N, C-alpha and C positions, 0 to 999 in steps of 0.2 A: 274263594277258599273257605271252608267251614271255619266257624269261630274257635273250635277246639283243635289244637294242634295234634296231628295224627302221628303216632310213632308205633309201628308194628315191629316187634323184635322177635327173633327166633327164640331168645331166652325165655320170653313169656310163655311160649307155647310148649316148652318142654314139660311144663306141668299139665297142660291139656292132653298131651300124648300119653301121659301115664294113667290110663283109665283104670279105675278100680273095678273089681269083679262083682262086688256085693251091692245090694239095694236095701237100705235100711228104712223101715217105716216106723221105728219105735223112738225116734228122736223127739224129745219133749222140750220145746223152747222155754217152758216155764222153769226148768231146772237151771237155766243159764242166767246168772246175775247180770250179764251184759245186755240182756234183752229186757226192755221195759215190760212190766206186767200188763200194760195196756196196749202193747204193740198190735194185738189182733183186732183192734178197733180203729185203725188208722185210715180206713176207707181207701180212697184213691191215692193217698200219700203213703201207702203201705209197701213194705218190701215184698218182692216175689217169694222170698224164703218163708214168709209167714203163711202163704197159701200152700206151699210145698215144703214143710219143715225138714224133710229128709235131705234137702239140699244144704242145710246148715252143716251137716256132717260131710257131705260130698257134693260139691256144686255141679259135678258132671254126671251124677247118677241118673239112670233112666230105667224104666221098667217096661220092656217090650211085651210082657205078658198081658198088658192091658188091651192090646190091639185085638186079639182073639178073632181073626177072620173065621167065617162059618165053615170054610174048607181049606185044606192045605194048599190047594192050587190057586187060591186068591192071590193076586199080585197088584201092587199099587201102580196106577198109571198116571195119576195127577194129584198134586197137593197144592192147595192155596192156603197161605198163612197170613192172617190179618193181625198185626202186632202193634201194641202200644209202645211208644218210645220208652227208653230206660229211665232210671232215677235221674231227677233233675233238681236244679236249684229252685227256690221259691220264686214266684213272679214278683215284679216290682210292687204290685198292689199289696201282696201279703208281707213283703219286706217292710213297707211303711207301717203296717199294723204291728209288726214285731218290734220295730224301733220305738213306737209309742209305748208299748208295754214295757220294754226294757228300761226306758227312761223312768217310768213310774216305779218299777221294782227297785232300781238302783238308788233312787232318790227318796222313796217314801216307805218302802217295806220295813217293818219293825220287828218281825219275828226273829227268834234267836237260833233256829235250827241250823245245823251245819250245811245242809243243802242250799239254804238261802244265802248264807255267808259265801258259799262257793260262787253263786251267781253274782253277788255284789262285788266280790273282791278278785275272783279269778276268771270268770266267764266274760268274754268280750263279744259285743255284737259284730260279728264278722260278715253277716249277710249284707250285701249292697244292692241297690236298685238295678245296677247295670248287669247283675247276674241274670235277672229276668227270665227264669225258666230254662236256662241253658243246661245241657247235659253235663253231669259230673262224671268223675272217673268210675264210680260205682255203676252208672248208667252205661258206660262203655263196656264194662265187664258183664253187665246184665245181658247184653246182646251177643257178645262174643261167646259167652257160656251157653246161651240159648241156642245159638247156631250149632255148636258142637253137640249139644244134647239131641237136637232134632236130626242131625246127621247120623247119630247113633240109633235113634228111634226109627228112622226111615233110610237105611243105608243104601238102598237101591235107587232112591229118589234124590236125596241130597248127597251127591257123590262128586268126587273130583271129575269124573268123566262127564257128568251132566253139566257141571259148572263150566268146564273148559269147552264143552260142545255148544254152549249157548242155550241150553235148555232150562236154565234157571233165570227168572225175570225178577228184577228188583224195582219196586215202585215206592215213592215216599211223598209225604207232605213236604211243603217247602220250608217249614219251620226248622231252625237249626238243630233242635233236639232230635227231630225225626231224621234229618239228613245224616247227622252224626251217629244215630242209632243204626241206620242202614249201613253206613261205612263200617261200624263196629261188627255188625252181623257178617258182612263180607270178610272182614279181617279175621273173624273167628274161623271161617272156612279156609281162607288162604293160609292162615297160620297152621291150621290142623294138617293141611296137606303140603305145607312148606312150598306154596306157590309164590315164586318171586319173579317170574318171567312174564307175567300177564296181569292186566288189571281188568276189572269187570264193571260195566256201566250200570247206572241206575237212572230211572226216569222220575222227574218231579211231576206229580199230578194232583193238584189241589181239588180238581173237580171230583175225584174219587175219595181222596183221603181227608179233605176238609169240605165235604159237601154241605155242611151246616152253614158255612159262610156264604154259600151261593144259593141258598134256598130262601128266597125273599119272604115267603110267608112265615117261615120259622124265625127269621131275623126280626120281622115286624111284630109278630103276634106273641113270641116267646122271649127271644134274646133281648130285645129292646123294650119289652113291655113289663114294667114292674109288677103289675097286677097278676101276671102269669105265675109269679112265685109268692103269692099272698100267703099260702099255707106255710111256706118257709119262714116268712116274716113273723107270722103269728106264733110259730113254735119258738123262734128266737126271743120273743118277748113273753113267752109263757112261763108257767110255774117250774117246769123241769129245768129249763135253761137258767132261770133266775136263781134256782137253788145251787146250781153249779157255780154261778158267778159269786154267790154269797160264800160258798165254801172256799173258793180261791181267795176272796178277800179275807176270810178268817185265817187262812194259812199264811197270808202275807202280813196280817195285822194292819190292814188299810180299810178306810171307810167303804161300805158297800157300794156307794154311788160312783166310786172310782173305777170299778171293774165292769166294763160294758160287755155285751155279747161279742163284739169284735175283739176285745182283749182276751176273752176266754178262748176264742177261736185261735188267736195268735199264739197263746201259750200252748195250746194243743198241737198246733203246727210246729212250734219250736221243738217240742219233744219228738214229733214225728220226723222232721227233717234232720235233726241231729242224729237220730238213729239210722234213717235210711241212707244218709250221705256218708256218715262217719262211723256207723255201728257203735254209737255211744249211747249209754243209758244216762241221758242228761238229767241234771238236777231240775230242769224244767218239768220233767215227768212227775215230780213229786207234788205238783199242784193238782193232780187228779188221782182219784181212786177208780176202781172198776165201774162203779155206778155212774160216776161223772163221765167216764170214757164212753159208756153206752149211750148216754144222752148226746154227747158230741158226735158220735157215729151216726145217730139217728138224724141229727140236724143236717149233716152232709148228705146222707142217703135221701132225705126229703128233698134237698136241692137237686140231686141227680135225678130223682124220680120225676120232678115237675119240669126240669129243664131239658133232660135228655132221655128220660124213660117214659113210663106209661101215663104220666100226668096229662099230656096233651098229644093228640093224635099225630100232629105234624112232626113231633120229635122223632118218631120212628120212620114216618113216611119220607122225611128228608134223606134217609139212607137208601131210598129206592134205587138210585144210580149205582151204589156199591153192591146192592143185592142183585141187580141184573148183571152187573159185571162178573160177579162170582158165578152165577149160573151159566153165563155165556162161555166162560172158561171151561166149566165142567162139561157143557154140551159139546164144545169144540174137541176136547180131549176124548169124550165118548164117541163122537163121530169118526175121528181119526183112527181110534182104536178099532172101531167096528169095521172100517174099510181096510184094515190091515196095514195102515200107515204107522210110522213112528209118531208118537205124540210130540208135537213141536214145542209145547210149553209144559214141561214136566212139573215144574215148581214155580209158583208165583209167591213172592214175599212182598207184602204190602205193609208199610210202616206208617202209622198215624197216631191218633190220640185216644184218650179215654172217651172223648166226645165222638170219635169215629166208631169205636167198638160198641158203646152202650146203645145208641139208636139201632144198630143192626141186630144186636142181641134181642132188643125189644121187638123189632119187626118180626123176628123169627119166633118170638113167643117165650123166650127163656126168662126165668126168675119172675114169673107173674104170680102174684098173690091173689087171694080171693077178694080182699078189700084194698082200696087205694091207701097209700100212706098219706096221712093228714096231720094237722097240727094237734089234734085232740085224741088220736088213737095210739100214742106211743106205747102205752102199757099193753095193749093187745097185739102189738106187732113185734114182740120179742122173738118169735119164731119165724119171722118173715123170710122169704126166699130172697127178696131184693135187699141184699146186704153186700155193698160194693167191697167191703173189706175182704170178702170171701172170693170175689171173682174179678176184681178190677185193680190189681196192684200195678206198680211199674212193671213194664215188659209183659203185661197180660197178653195172651195170644189165643186166637180162635183159629183152629185148623179144620179144613175139609179135605178128606182123603178119598179119592175115587178108586175103587178096586174092580178089576176084572176077575171074576170067579169062574170063568169058563162058560161056554154055551150061551153067550149073550147075557150072562148074569152079572150086571153091573151093580155095585153096592157103594154106598156113601157113608163114611164115618166122620163124626164131628168130635173134636177134642177141644177142651178149654183148659188152658194152663197145664197142658200135658196130661190131662185126665179125660177119659171118654165121657161124653155127655149124650143123653138121649134127646133127639129132636122132640120138642113138645108136641104131644098129640099122636106120636107114633109109638105105640105101646106093645107091639107083638113081641114074640120071644126073640126076635132078631133085631130089636129096636136100636141096639147100639151100632148096628151096621145094616140098615134097611136097604131094600132095593132102591136104586137111584130113581126109578120111575115112580115109586111110592112117595118118595120125598117130593118130587116135582108135582105129583098129584095133590099132596098135602098143601103145598104152597101155590096151587094153581091160580087162585084168585090174584095173588100178588104178582105172579109171573105174567098174568094177562093184564092186570089193571094198575099195578104200582108204577105210575109214570111220574118221573121226577119233575118234568116241566109242568105237568098239569097240577100235581100236588103242591108245588112250591110257588105257583102263580098266586099273587095276592089279588083276590077279587074285591072290587070296590063294593061297599055296602050301599044300599039305595040312598042313604043320607049323604054319601060322599059324591054322588053323581051330580 
C-alpha cells in the first residue's frame, strides 16, 4: 500500500469539471505578495506554476492553439509522456541541514527585524527526517491537474474510451513519490470522467525510470566519485557563494564563520519548500535578495550540469535505454497505423524523477550552451539556456506526439511543460512538427549506437588489470 493514504472523492472533482473558457497569459506573479520575489530561481525545487504563470489564475487552463499541425487532416495516433513526480517533502539529508540552521538562528541570531522574530518565536521546525522525499498534497494535486489539462489538450488520445479500452499504459519508478504521482494522475482521469466501477493498473519499471541506478559506469565514475563534481565544490567555496554567506550572516547578526555553504543552501531550500508545499512566502525568504538567489540557482545548476547534464558523457548515455524505449513505442505505433491496424498503445505515461528527465533532455540536445558551466564563469552565464528553474520544476513533463497527416506523412511534435519545443538541430519551417523520419535521421547515430549495456559497462583501466 502506498505511503500516502488515497482518498478520491466526487466532491473534489466538481471543481475540475467546471472548465473555464479563457486562457490568460498576462498573469504576473511578481504582483502577488504571497509569492517570494526569488521564487523564479528555485531550480528543481520550484513550483510548476512558476514555469507556467497562467496556471496561478486557472490551474486547468490549456492553450490548444500551440499545437498547430501543418494541415487540418493531421490526427494524433500516439503520445508518450515522461513526467517528473509532483511536489515532495525534503529528503532526510536536507532536513538535517535545515535542523542545524534552525538551531543556530533560534539560539544565536541577534537581528531585530520582524521577520526574524517570527522565525524565532512563531515558526517551528516541522520537517522530519522520516518525510524523506515523500509526495505532499500539493504533489497529488500537481498530477491530478496535469492529467486533466493533458486530456483537454489531447482529447482524442487521453479519453475515457481509450482508458477503459486499455490503450493507456502507466509506468512508474518504484519510489513512493513516483508511485503516488502515478496514482494521482490516474485519479485525475477517473475523477474527471466519474469512473468508479473500474481500476487501472500501472507497472513499476526501475530499469526505465531509474536507469541511472543501474548504469555501473555512471555510478562509479560520477555518482560515487567526488572529483566528478569538483567544479561544484570550487564554486561553493568561491567568492560568489562566500558573499551570499556573509550577507546571510549580516542579516542574522551572527559571525561570518557560522554560516557555511550548507547552511546557505538549507536557508534557500527552507524558503523554496515552504512555498512549494504550503504556498507560503516564508520569513526564511528574507535572507536572500535577487542577486543572492541567482548565485544559489547557479550553484544548483552547476551540480545538475555535472551530475546529470552535459558535464560528463555518461550522464546522458545512461538514458540510452529510455531513449530506445521511446522510439520503439513510436515505431510500433507508426507501423500499426501504416498497416491499417488500431494503435494498441495510444498513450504511455511514464513517471520518474528530475534525474530521469535531465539525462534524456541532454541526450536529445536540449538546453546546450556554447560553453560548459564552470566554477569561474558565473558572470558570463547569466543568459545560459541550462537553467533548471525554467524547465525542471516539480511535475515537469516531456511529451512526444506522433501525428498521421495523411498519405504516409507522419510527424512528431515535442512539448516540454505544455509548451512546444523544437528538436535541437531541426530548424526548417516545420521544425515544431517535423517529419518523423527526419527526426529519426537526426538521431540516427544514437538509434544505431546508443547501447545501454555497452555504455554503462565499467571498463577496467590497464592499472587495474
